[in-house]
DRENDO-1510 file (C-alpha; in Angstrom, 1 decimal, always signed):
<recs>
REC; n; res; u; v; w
REC; 1; MET; +5.5; +0.0; -18.8 .
REC; 2; LYS; +3.8; +2.7; -16.9 .
REC; 3; ASP; +2.0; +0.2; -14.6 .
REC; 4; LYS; +5.3; -1.5; -13.8 .
REC; 5; LEU; +7.0; +1.8; -13.0 .
REC; 6; ALA; +4.0; +2.8; -10.8 .
REC; 7; GLY; +4.0; -0.6; -9.1 .
REC; 8; TYR; +7.7; -0.5; -8.3 .
REC; 9; SER; +7.4; +3.1; -7.1 .
REC; 10; ILE; +4.6; +2.2; -4.7 .
REC; 11; PHE; +6.5; -0.8; -3.5 .
REC; 12; PHE; +9.8; +0.9; -2.8 .
REC; 13; LEU; +8.2; +4.0; -1.4 .
REC; 14; SER; +6.1; +2.1; +1.1 .
REC; 15; LEU; +9.1; +0.1; +2.2 .
REC; 16; ALA; +11.2; +3.3; +2.6 .
REC; 17; VAL; +8.4; +5.0; +4.6 .
REC; 18; LEU; +8.0; +1.9; +6.8 .
REC; 19; GLY; +11.7; +1.7; +7.5 .
REC; 20; ALA; +12.1; +5.5; +8.2 .
REC; 21; TRP; +8.9; +5.6; +10.3 .
REC; 22; GLY; +10.0; +2.6; +12.3 .
REC; 23; THR; +13.5; +3.9; +12.8 .
REC; 24; PHE; +12.4; +7.4; +14.0 .
REC; 25; THR; +9.6; +6.0; +16.1 .
REC; 26; ILE; +11.9; +3.6; +18.0 .
REC; 27; TRP; +15.0; +5.8; +18.3 .
REC; 28; GLY; +13.4; +9.2; +18.2 .
REC; 29; ILE; +11.0; +9.0; +21.2 .
REC; 30; VAL; +11.2; +12.0; +23.4 .
REC; 31; ASP; +12.4; +11.4; +27.0 .
REC; 32; TRP; +9.5; +12.2; +29.2 .
REC; 33; THR; +10.3; +13.7; +32.5 .
REC; 34; ASN; +7.1; +13.1; +34.5 .
REC; 35; GLN; +6.9; +10.2; +36.9 .
REC; 36; SER; +4.0; +7.9; +36.9 .
REC; 37; PHE; +3.1; +4.5; +38.4 .
REC; 38; MET; +4.3; +2.8; +35.3 .
REC; 39; PRO; +7.9; +2.8; +34.0 .
REC; 40; GLN; +8.6; +5.0; +31.0 .
REC; 41; GLN; +9.4; +2.0; +28.8 .
REC; 42; VAL; +6.1; +0.3; +29.5 .
REC; 43; THR; +4.2; +3.5; +28.7 .
REC; 44; VAL; +6.1; +4.0; +25.4 .
REC; 45; ILE; +5.5; +0.4; +24.4 .
REC; 46; LEU; +1.8; +0.6; +25.2 .
REC; 47; ILE; +1.5; +3.7; +23.0 .
REC; 48; ALA; +3.9; +2.8; +20.2 .
REC; 49; ALA; +3.1; -0.9; +19.7 .
REC; 50; PRO; -0.4; -0.6; +18.3 .
REC; 51; ILE; +0.6; +2.3; +16.1 .
REC; 52; LEU; +3.7; +0.4; +14.8 .
REC; 53; LEU; +1.5; -2.6; +14.1 .
REC; 54; ALA; -1.0; -0.5; +12.2 .
REC; 55; MET; +1.7; +1.2; +10.1 .
REC; 56; ILE; +3.3; -2.2; +9.3 .
REC; 57; ILE; -0.1; -3.6; +8.1 .
REC; 58; VAL; -1.0; -0.5; +6.0 .
REC; 59; LEU; +2.4; -0.1; +4.4 .
REC; 60; SER; +2.7; -3.9; +3.8 .
REC; 61; ILE; -0.6; -3.8; +1.9 .
REC; 62; ALA; +0.7; -0.8; -0.1 .
REC; 63; ALA; +3.9; -2.7; -0.8 .
REC; 64; TRP; +1.9; -5.8; -1.9 .
REC; 65; ILE; -0.2; -3.7; -4.2 .
REC; 66; GLY; +2.9; -2.1; -5.7 .
REC; 67; TRP; +4.6; -5.5; -6.2 .
REC; 68; THR; +1.4; -6.9; -7.8 .
REC; 69; MET; +1.1; -4.0; -10.2 .
REC; 70; ALA; +4.8; -4.3; -11.1 .
REC; 71; ARG; +4.8; -8.0; -11.7 .
REC; 72; THR; +1.4; -8.5; -13.5 .
REC; 73; PRO; +1.8; -8.5; -17.3 .
REC; 74; PRO; -0.4; -6.0; -19.1 .
REC; 75; PRO; -3.6; -7.3; -20.6 .
REC; 76; ALA; -3.7; -8.3; -24.3 .
REC; 77; PRO; -4.9; -5.6; -26.6 .
REC; 78; ILE; -8.5; -5.9; -27.7 .
REC; 79; ASP; -9.1; -6.7; -31.3 .
REC; 80; LEU; -11.8; -4.4; -32.7 .
REC; 81; GLU; -12.4; -6.6; -35.7 .
REC; 82; ASP; -14.2; -9.1; -33.6 .
REC; 83; PHE; -16.7; -6.6; -32.6 .
REC; 84; GLU; -17.3; -5.3; -36.1 .
REC; 85; SER; -18.6; -8.7; -37.2 .
REC; 86; ILE; -21.3; -8.7; -34.6 .
REC; 87; GLU; -24.5; -7.2; -35.9 .
REC; 88; GLU; -26.6; -4.9; -33.7 .
REC; 89; PRO; -30.0; -6.4; -32.9 .
REC; 90; LYS; -32.8; -4.7; -34.8 .
REC; 91; GLU; -35.4; -3.0; -32.6 .
REC; 92; ALA; -38.9; -4.6; -32.6 .
REC; 93; LYS; -41.4; -2.5; -34.5 .
REC; 94; GLU; -44.6; -1.8; -32.7 .
</recs>
């Protein structure tokens, strides 16, 4: 049960961070006042696009890990009686 809770937490947290970061990156860019040979929109796109792509990749991997943790059933418990029947090898006497 803890694994599923951790998995769903990672999944939803990474999606929330991705959504918030993307929203504030696109709508929260500061209006630059300096003039250059390139328009402001081109400059912003050249800066923000690779960062946005990297954040999408990293947070998508985190969401995938969380989803996998949440959806994978726990392993079957180990039966210790199987190990008790195995005898330990005796050491060779010199």
